[in-house]
C-alpha positions as CSV (number, residue, x, y, z in Angstrom):
1,X,-26.6,135.1,121.0
2,X,-27.1,131.3,121.3
3,X,-26.7,131.0,117.5
4,X,-23.3,132.8,117.5
5,X,-21.9,131.4,120.7
6,X,-20.9,127.7,120.4
7,X,-21.2,127.0,124.2
8,X,-24.7,128.4,125.0
9,X,-27.2,125.6,125.4
10,X,-24.4,123.0,125.5
11,X,-23.1,120.9,128.5
12,X,-19.7,121.0,130.0
13,X,-19.3,118.1,132.4
14,X,-22.4,118.2,134.6
15,X,-23.2,121.9,133.9
16,X,-25.7,123.3,131.3
17,X,-24.6,126.6,130.0
18,X,-27.3,129.3,129.7
19,X,-25.7,132.6,128.8
20,X,-22.5,134.7,128.7
21,X,-22.1,137.1,131.6
22,X,-18.6,138.4,131.1
23,X,-15.2,138.1,129.5
24,X,-11.6,138.9,130.0
25,X,-8.0,138.2,128.9
26,X,-8.0,134.8,130.5
27,X,-11.4,133.5,129.4
28,X,-15.1,133.9,129.0
29,X,-17.6,133.6,131.9
30,X,-21.0,132.0,131.5
31,X,-24.0,131.4,133.7
32,X,-24.6,127.7,134.0
33,X,-26.8,125.3,136.0
34,X,-25.8,122.0,137.6
35,X,-27.9,119.4,135.8
36,X,-28.6,117.4,139.0
37,X,-28.9,120.0,141.8
38,X,-30.1,122.8,139.5
39,X,-27.7,125.1,141.4
40,X,-26.5,128.1,139.4
41,X,-22.8,128.6,139.0
42,X,-20.4,130.8,137.0
43,X,-18.2,128.9,134.5
44,X,-15.0,130.4,133.1
45,X,-13.9,128.8,129.8
46,X,-10.5,129.1,128.3
47,X,-10.8,129.7,124.6
48,X,-9.7,126.7,122.6
49,X,-7.1,128.8,120.7
50,X,-5.4,129.5,124.0
51,X,-5.3,125.9,125.3
52,X,-2.2,124.9,123.5
53,X,-0.6,128.4,123.2
54,X,2.0,129.9,125.6
55,X,1.2,129.8,129.2
56,X,-2.5,130.4,129.0
57,X,-3.4,126.9,129.9
58,X,-0.9,126.8,132.8
59,X,-2.3,130.0,134.3
60,X,-5.8,128.6,133.9
61,X,-4.8,125.5,135.7
62,X,-3.2,127.4,138.4
63,X,-6.2,129.7,139.0
64,X,-8.3,126.6,139.4
65,X,-5.8,125.1,141.9
66,X,-5.7,128.3,143.9
67,X,-9.5,128.6,144.1
68,X,-9.7,125.0,145.1
69,X,-7.3,125.7,148.1
70,X,-9.0,129.0,149.1
71,X,-12.0,128.9,151.5
72,X,-12.7,132.4,152.6
73,X,-16.0,134.4,152.8
74,X,-14.5,137.2,150.7
75,X,-13.1,135.0,147.9
76,X,-15.3,133.3,145.3
77,X,-15.7,129.6,146.0
78,X,-14.5,126.9,143.8
79,X,-17.0,124.4,142.4
80,X,-15.3,122.2,139.8
81,X,-12.6,122.0,137.2
82,X,-12.4,119.9,134.1
83,X,-11.8,119.4,130.4
84,X,-14.5,118.5,127.9
85,X,-13.7,117.9,124.3
86,X,-10.6,120.0,124.5
87,X,-12.3,122.8,126.4
88,X,-10.8,123.8,129.8
89,X,-13.3,125.2,132.3
90,X,-13.6,126.1,136.0
91,X,-16.9,126.4,137.8
92,X,-17.2,128.9,140.6
93,X,-19.7,130.4,143.0
94,X,-22.1,132.7,141.2
95,X,-22.1,136.2,142.7
96,X,-25.1,138.0,141.4
97,X,-24.7,141.6,142.8
98,X,-22.5,142.8,139.9
99,X,-19.0,144.2,140.2
100,X,-17.6,147.0,142.4
101,X,-16.8,148.8,139.2
102,X,-20.5,148.9,138.2
103,X,-21.5,149.9,141.7
104,X,-19.0,152.8,141.7
105,X,-20.3,154.0,138.4
106,X,-23.7,154.6,140.0
107,X,-22.9,155.4,143.7
108,X,-19.4,157.0,143.9
109,X,-18.3,159.0,145.7
110,X,-19.1,156.7,148.6
111,X,-19.6,157.7,152.2
112,X,-16.3,157.1,153.9
113,X,-17.8,154.5,156.2
114,X,-19.0,152.4,153.3
115,X,-15.6,152.8,151.6
116,X,-13.8,151.6,154.8
117,X,-16.1,148.6,155.1
118,X,-15.4,147.6,151.5
119,X,-11.7,148.1,152.1
120,X,-11.8,145.9,155.2
121,X,-13.4,143.0,153.2
122,X,-10.8,143.4,150.4
123,X,-8.0,143.4,153.0
124,X,-9.4,140.3,154.6
125,X,-9.4,138.5,151.3
126,X,-5.9,139.8,150.4
127,X,-4.5,138.8,153.8
128,X,-5.8,135.3,153.4
129,X,-4.2,135.0,150.0
130,X,-0.9,136.6,151.1
131,X,-0.6,134.3,154.1
132,X,-0.6,131.5,151.5
133,X,2.2,133.3,149.5
134,X,-0.2,134.3,146.7
135,X,-0.2,137.9,145.3
136,X,-3.2,138.8,143.2
137,X,-1.4,141.3,140.9
138,X,-4.6,142.4,139.1
139,X,-6.7,143.9,142.0
140,X,-9.2,146.3,140.5
141,X,-13.0,147.1,140.9
142,X,-14.0,144.8,138.0
143,X,-12.4,141.8,139.8
144,X,-14.3,142.6,143.0
145,X,-17.8,141.1,143.0
146,X,-20.7,142.1,145.2
147,X,-23.1,139.6,146.7
148,X,-26.8,140.4,146.9
149,X,-26.1,141.5,150.5
150,X,-23.4,143.9,149.3
151,X,-20.4,141.9,150.5
152,X,-17.1,141.8,148.6
153,X,-15.9,138.7,146.8
154,X,-12.4,138.7,145.3
155,X,-12.2,136.9,141.9
156,X,-10.0,136.4,138.9
157,X,-6.6,135.0,140.1
158,X,-5.6,134.4,136.5
159,X,-2.3,136.3,136.7
160,X,-1.8,135.8,140.5
161,X,1.8,135.1,141.5
162,X,2.6,132.1,143.8
163,X,5.7,133.4,145.6
164,X,6.8,129.9,146.4
165,X,5.7,128.3,143.1
166,X,6.8,128.6,139.5
167,X,6.9,132.0,138.0
168,X,4.8,132.2,134.8
169,X,5.6,135.8,133.8
170,X,8.1,136.0,131.0
171,X,11.1,138.2,131.6
172,X,10.5,141.8,130.5
173,X,6.7,141.5,130.5
174,X,4.3,143.4,132.7
175,X,1.1,141.8,133.9
176,X,-1.8,143.8,135.4
177,X,-4.1,146.7,134.6
178,X,-2.3,150.0,134.0
179,X,-4.5,152.2,136.2
180,X,-3.9,150.0,139.3
181,X,-0.3,148.8,138.8
182,X,2.3,149.4,141.5
183,X,5.6,151.0,140.4
184,X,7.5,147.7,140.9
185,X,5.1,145.9,138.5
186,X,6.0,148.4,135.8
187,X,9.8,148.7,136.3
188,X,10.4,145.1,137.4
189,X,12.3,146.2,140.6
190,X,12.0,145.6,143.4
191,X,10.4,142.2,143.3
192,X,6.7,141.9,143.4
193,X,5.3,141.2,146.9
194,X,2.1,141.4,148.9
195,X,2.6,145.1,149.0
196,X,2.0,145.3,145.3
197,X,-1.7,144.5,146.0
198,X,-1.7,147.1,148.7
199,X,-0.8,149.8,146.2
200,X,-3.8,148.8,144.0
201,X,-6.0,149.0,147.1
202,X,-4.9,152.6,147.5
203,X,-6.1,153.3,143.9
204,X,-9.4,151.7,144.6
205,X,-9.9,153.7,147.8
206,X,-9.3,156.8,145.8
207,X,-12.0,155.8,143.4
208,X,-14.5,155.0,146.1
209,X,-13.9,158.3,148.0
210,X,-13.2,160.7,145.1
211,X,-14.9,159.0,142.1
212,X,-11.7,159.3,140.2
213,X,-8.3,157.7,139.8
214,X,-5.3,159.2,141.6
215,X,-3.6,160.2,138.4
216,X,-6.1,161.7,135.9
217,X,-4.1,161.3,132.6
218,X,-5.4,160.1,129.3
219,X,-2.9,157.6,127.8
220,X,-1.6,154.3,129.1
221,X,2.0,155.6,128.8
222,X,1.1,158.6,130.9
223,X,-0.6,156.4,133.5
224,X,2.4,154.2,133.8
225,X,4.8,157.1,134.0
226,X,2.6,158.7,136.7
227,X,2.7,155.6,138.9
228,X,6.5,155.7,138.6
229,X,7.2,159.4,139.0
230,X,4.2,161.5,140.1
231,X,3.9,162.0,143.9
232,X,0.8,160.3,145.3
233,X,-2.1,162.7,145.9
234,X,-4.1,162.8,149.1
235,X,-7.8,162.0,149.2
236,X,-8.4,165.2,151.1
237,X,-7.3,167.2,148.0
238,X,-10.6,166.3,146.4
239,X,-12.7,165.2,149.4
240,X,-11.6,166.9,152.6
241,X,-14.6,165.8,154.7
242,X,-13.0,162.5,155.7
243,X,-11.2,161.2,158.8
244,X,-7.5,162.1,159.0
245,X,-6.7,158.4,159.6
246,X,-8.4,157.4,156.3
247,X,-6.5,160.1,154.4
248,X,-3.2,159.0,155.9
249,X,-3.6,155.3,155.3
250,X,-4.6,155.8,151.7
251,X,-1.7,158.1,151.1
252,X,0.7,155.5,152.6
253,X,-0.8,152.8,150.4
254,X,0.1,154.8,147.3
255,X,3.8,155.3,148.1
256,X,6.2,154.4,145.4
257,X,8.6,152.4,147.5
258,X,7.0,149.2,148.9
259,X,8.8,149.7,152.2
260,X,6.9,153.0,152.7
261,X,3.5,151.2,152.5
262,X,1.7,149.6,155.4
263,X,3.2,146.3,156.6
264,X,0.4,144.1,155.4
265,X,-3.3,143.9,154.6
266,X,-4.1,142.9,158.1
267,X,-2.6,146.1,159.5
268,X,-4.8,148.2,157.1
269,X,-7.9,146.2,158.0
270,X,-7.2,146.7,161.7
271,X,-6.9,150.5,161.4
272,X,-10.2,150.7,159.4
273,X,-12.0,148.5,161.9
274,X,-10.9,150.7,164.8
275,X,-12.1,153.8,162.9
276,X,-15.5,152.3,162.3
277,X,-15.8,151.1,165.9
278,X,-14.9,154.6,167.2
279,X,-17.5,156.1,164.9
280,X,-20.2,153.6,166.0
281,X,-19.4,154.2,169.6
282,X,-19.7,158.0,169.1
283,X,-16.1,158.7,170.0
284,X,-14.5,161.9,168.6
285,X,-12.9,161.4,165.2
286,X,-10.4,163.9,163.8
287,X,-11.4,165.0,160.3
288,X,-9.4,166.8,157.7
289,X,-12.4,169.2,157.4
290,X,-15.3,168.3,159.7
291,X,-18.5,167.7,157.7
292,X,-21.1,170.4,158.1
293,X,-19.0,173.0,159.9
294,X,-19.1,175.4,157.0
295,X,-22.4,177.3,157.3
296,X,-22.2,178.3,153.6
297,X,-22.6,174.6,152.8
298,X,-24.6,173.3,155.7
299,X,-27.1,176.2,155.7
300,X,-27.9,178.3,158.8
301,X,-31.5,177.3,158.6
302,X,-30.6,173.6,158.8
303,X,-28.5,174.4,161.9
304,X,-31.5,176.2,163.5
305,X,-33.8,173.3,162.8
306,X,-31.5,171.0,164.6
307,X,-31.4,173.3,167.6
308,X,-35.2,173.7,167.6
309,X,-35.9,169.9,167.2
310,X,-36.9,168.3,170.5
311,X,-37.3,171.7,172.3
312,X,-40.8,172.9,171.3
313,X,-41.3,175.1,174.5
314,X,-38.4,177.5,173.8
315,X,-39.7,181.1,174.1
316,X,-39.9,183.4,171.1
317,X,-37.2,185.6,172.6
318,X,-34.8,182.8,172.8
319,X,-35.7,181.7,169.3
320,X,-34.9,185.2,168.0
321,X,-31.6,185.2,169.9
322,X,-30.8,181.8,168.3
323,X,-31.6,183.1,164.9
324,X,-29.5,186.2,165.4
325,X,-26.6,184.1,166.7
326,X,-26.7,182.0,163.6
327,X,-26.8,185.2,161.5
328,X,-23.9,186.7,163.3
329,X,-21.9,183.5,162.9
330,X,-22.5,183.5,159.1
331,X,-21.5,187.2,159.0
332,X,-18.3,186.4,160.9
333,X,-17.4,183.7,158.4
334,X,-18.2,186.0,155.4
335,X,-16.2,188.9,156.9
336,X,-13.3,186.5,157.5
337,X,-13.4,185.5,153.8
338,X,-13.5,189.1,152.8
339,X,-10.6,189.9,155.1
340,X,-8.6,187.1,153.6
341,X,-8.9,188.6,150.1
342,X,-8.7,192.2,151.1
343,X,-5.5,191.4,153.2
344,X,-3.9,188.5,151.5
345,X,-0.9,186.7,152.8
346,X,2.5,188.2,152.0
347,X,5.2,187.1,149.7
348,X,7.3,186.2,152.7
349,X,4.6,183.7,153.8
350,X,4.7,181.8,150.5
351,X,8.5,181.9,150.4
352,X,9.1,180.7,154.0
353,X,6.6,177.9,153.7
354,X,8.1,176.8,150.4
355,X,11.6,176.9,151.9
356,X,10.6,174.6,154.7
357,X,9.2,172.0,152.3
358,X,12.1,172.3,149.8
359,X,14.6,171.6,152.7
360,X,13.0,168.2,153.0
361,X,14.6,165.1,151.3
362,X,11.2,163.9,150.1
363,X,10.2,164.6,146.5
364,X,6.5,164.7,147.5
365,X,7.3,167.7,149.8
366,X,9.0,169.5,146.9
367,X,6.0,169.0,144.7
368,X,3.7,170.2,147.4
369,X,5.9,173.3,147.8
370,X,5.6,174.0,144.1
371,X,1.8,173.8,143.9
372,X,0.9,175.4,147.3
373,X,3.5,178.1,147.6
374,X,5.9,178.7,144.7
375,X,3.3,179.0,142.0
376,X,1.0,181.3,144.1
377,X,4.1,183.4,145.0
378,X,4.8,183.9,141.3
379,X,1.2,184.5,140.4
380,X,0.3,187.0,143.2
381,X,3.7,188.6,143.5
382,X,5.4,188.6,140.1
383,X,8.0,191.1,141.2
384,X,8.9,189.2,144.4
385,X,12.4,189.4,145.9
386,X,13.0,185.6,146.0
387,X,13.7,184.9,142.3
388,X,17.1,183.2,143.0
389,X,15.6,180.9,145.6
390,X,12.7,180.0,143.3
391,X,15.0,179.3,140.4
392,X,17.1,176.9,142.6
393,X,14.0,175.2,143.8
394,X,12.6,174.7,140.4
395,X,16.0,173.4,139.1
396,X,16.0,170.9,141.9
397,X,12.4,169.7,141.4
398,X,12.3,169.6,137.6
399,X,15.8,168.1,137.2
400,X,14.7,165.3,139.6
401,X,11.7,164.7,137.5
402,X,13.9,164.4,134.4
403,X,16.4,162.1,136.2
404,X,13.6,159.7,137.1
405,X,12.2,159.8,133.6
406,X,15.8,159.4,132.1
407,X,16.2,156.2,134.2
408,X,13.1,154.8,132.6
409,X,14.0,155.8,129.1
410,X,17.5,154.2,129.6
411,X,16.5,151.0,131.3
412,X,12.9,150.1,130.8
413,X,12.1,147.0,128.7
414,X,8.5,148.2,128.2
415,X,8.3,149.8,124.7
416,X,5.6,152.2,125.7
417,X,7.7,153.6,128.5
418,X,11.1,153.7,126.7
419,X,9.6,155.8,123.9
420,X,10.4,159.5,124.2
421,X,7.4,161.7,124.8
422,X,7.8,165.3,123.5
423,X,10.6,167.2,121.8
424,X,12.7,167.6,125.0
425,X,12.8,163.8,125.6
426,X,13.5,163.2,121.9
427,X,16.5,165.5,122.1
428,X,17.7,163.8,125.2
429,X,17.5,160.3,123.6
430,X,19.4,161.6,120.5
431,X,22.2,163.1,122.7
432,X,22.4,159.9,124.8
433,X,22.7,157.7,121.8
434,X,25.3,159.9,120.1
435,X,27.3,160.2,123.4
436,X,27.2,156.4,123.9
437,X,30.5,155.8,122.1
438,X,32.3,158.6,124.0
439,X,30.9,157.3,127.3
440,X,32.1,153.8,126.5
441,X,35.5,155.2,125.7
442,X,35.5,157.3,128.8
443,X,36.3,160.3,126.7
444,X,35.1,163.0,129.2
445,X,35.7,166.1,127.0
446,X,33.5,164.6,124.3
447,X,30.9,163.3,126.9
448,X,30.7,166.8,128.4
449,X,30.4,168.3,124.9
450,X,27.3,166.3,124.1
451,X,25.5,167.3,127.3
452,X,26.6,171.0,127.1
453,X,25.3,171.1,123.6
454,X,22.0,169.6,124.7
455,X,21.7,172.1,127.5
456,X,22.2,175.0,125.1
457,X,19.7,173.5,122.6
458,X,17.0,173.1,125.3
459,X,17.2,176.7,126.6
460,X,14.6,178.1,124.2
461,X,12.2,175.2,125.0
462,X,12.8,175.5,128.7
463,X,11.5,179.1,128.7
464,X,8.0,177.8,127.6
465,X,7.9,174.3,129.1
466,X,8.6,173.1,132.6
467,X,9.4,169.6,131.4
468,X,12.1,170.9,129.0
469,X,13.4,173.0,131.9
470,X,14.1,169.8,133.9
471,X,15.9,168.2,130.9
472,X,18.0,171.4,130.4
473,X,19.1,171.4,134.0
474,X,19.8,167.7,133.9
475,X,21.9,168.1,130.7
476,X,23.9,170.9,132.4
477,X,24.4,168.7,135.5
478,X,25.8,165.8,133.4
479,X,28.1,168.1,131.5
480,X,29.4,169.6,134.8
481,X,29.8,166.0,136.2
482,X,32.0,165.1,133.3
483,X,34.1,168.2,133.8
484,X,34.4,167.6,137.6
485,X,35.5,164.0,137.0
486,X,38.1,165.2,134.5
487,X,39.4,167.7,137.1
488,X,39.5,165.1,139.8
489,X,41.5,162.8,137.5
490,X,44.0,165.5,136.6
491,X,44.5,166.9,140.1
492,X,47.1,164.2,141.1
493,X,49.0,164.9,137.9
494,X,49.1,168.6,138.6
495,X,50.3,168.0,142.1
496,X,53.1,165.7,140.8
497,X,54.0,168.3,138.2
498,X,54.3,171.0,140.9
499,X,56.6,168.8,142.9
500,X,58.8,168.1,139.9
501,X,59.0,171.8,139.0
502,X,59.9,172.7,142.6
503,X,62.6,170.0,142.7
504,X,64.0,171.2,139.4
505,X,64.1,174.8,140.5
506,X,65.2,174.5,144.1
507,X,66.1,170.9,144.8
508,X,69.0,168.6,144.1
509,X,69.5,166.7,140.9
510,X,68.5,163.5,142.7
511,X,65.2,165.2,143.8
512,X,64.6,166.3,140.3
513,X,65.2,162.9,138.9
514,X,63.0,161.1,141.4
515,X,60.1,163.6,141.1
516,X,60.3,163.5,137.3
517,X,60.2,159.7,137.3
518,X,57.2,159.7,139.7
519,X,55.4,162.3,137.4
520,X,56.2,160.3,134.3
521,X,54.9,157.1,135.8
522,X,51.6,158.8,136.8
523,X,51.2,160.2,133.3
524,X,51.6,156.8,131.7
525,X,49.0,155.3,134.0
526,X,46.4,158.0,133.4
527,X,43.5,157.6,131.0
528,X,43.7,161.0,129.4
529,X,47.5,161.8,129.4
530,X,49.2,158.4,128.8
531,X,51.0,159.8,125.7
532,X,52.3,163.0,127.3
533,X,55.7,163.5,128.9
534,X,56.6,165.8,131.8
535,X,57.8,168.3,129.3
536,X,54.7,168.3,127.1
537,X,52.2,168.2,129.9
538,X,50.5,171.7,130.0
539,X,51.6,174.1,132.8
540,X,47.9,175.0,133.6
541,X,45.6,172.3,132.0
542,X,42.2,173.6,131.3
543,X,39.1,171.4,130.6
544,X,37.9,172.0,127.0
545,X,34.7,170.2,126.0
546,X,34.6,168.8,122.5
547,X,31.3,170.0,121.0
548,X,29.9,167.6,118.4
549,X,27.9,168.4,115.3
550,X,24.5,170.1,116.0
551,X,21.8,167.7,117.1
552,X,18.9,167.8,114.6
553,X,15.5,168.9,115.8
554,X,13.1,166.1,116.7
555,X,10.4,165.5,114.2
556,X,7.0,166.8,115.1
557,X,4.6,164.0,116.3
């Protein structure tokens, strides 16, 4: 390694470099020793090729300046900053316990108490930075170091944003690691704030408690799209044996809108501290599912041992009674489970619960209705009597998904997000592009024609694919919207036409002249009928969409 690395064995300022211990986008990190004090430090070096390129050197300088200002037990300490023969470097406290990422690889899922303690320390570091108007923007387990005592140290402020300083992120660029990025980091709106880091904390909590990311998808494009569109899952969906407070806080951290997240890191830390204090004091804590209450998991024999422990003088009769009680309890649970499957819930149960959730204005409630009630209703009762309701609910849910995705396809400056994914999206993009001229010209019959054609084209795909279903419904909605706008525009003309005809048939010549002039003026001012006259305007105008040439099939990927 020493032969291939030009820095190992060399000196930078007063530090002797010994070995490489890590690397990242903003530099390489080495273990070094102070030549006088012999104290070990971590030195981050900015590669020479980045020193004079773009904003790399500015960000490196800023990270050093931020660390120099920060003095907090949960943030790595600054040691020195300098330039040596054209090499920029910053020396920091050496944290020898590895990263949280490495720790989770071995230990996750963590006990909820351990996860809460880590979260408190992360929040303390974030709150300290946020009070100084600094947002980290790249919070993730690999940037959280562990001391030998297991304490958290926040590191790597290379892309941190100083809210009162100079912005170093070029317009249209997204900085951060995809799996932990808040929606506003991806879309660019609303502005990045301290709540951006809180979203990443929610992702990290999910990893600590569930040993997985909230959105388990395979590609970066899919990850970014999930952060923007997919409702946040609850921890309890994978690990129900946790306190309700922990479940609720993590769920709130992962909300799409910054305003729906907790106020700040201090508020989150306070709630977690209260939870741990209640637990340490033996106060009752409400769990989603209380640990150990299921005898099928806890084991009846283990429960009996706990009862017997510390009571060696219990008579045999009482021991038998205890054993029989435990057996009867297990039998009761088993009979309950058997009863559940022998006498399952009714179709009305699924329908009524789905209806309650679908009446909500929250998209996350609709998604919950789909997974918990609508899909089981269709699976267990394929001939149910609520098909019209289910159709309307699915139209509402899937078209909302398509609308959100369409907004990204139409407006995103990130190439990976604005690229269509699948045949339905490809057809949408083609229709949108072909309709652009008609939309610009405000030619509503042609606009409606494009969307109606797309709706018809997607019908066959929608029968097999829920995603295509959403796009098909969205296309129909847009076609209907163009028709309704046309009808709204023509209604005043039809009313003026009726007044003119009534005046002509039953009024005086003066009435006829005045109403005709009023009608003619309205025609000239209209967008769609400016060339018509009162005599050529149709008696009962009907909206007729102009269907364009057939959209070609998207090429297979």
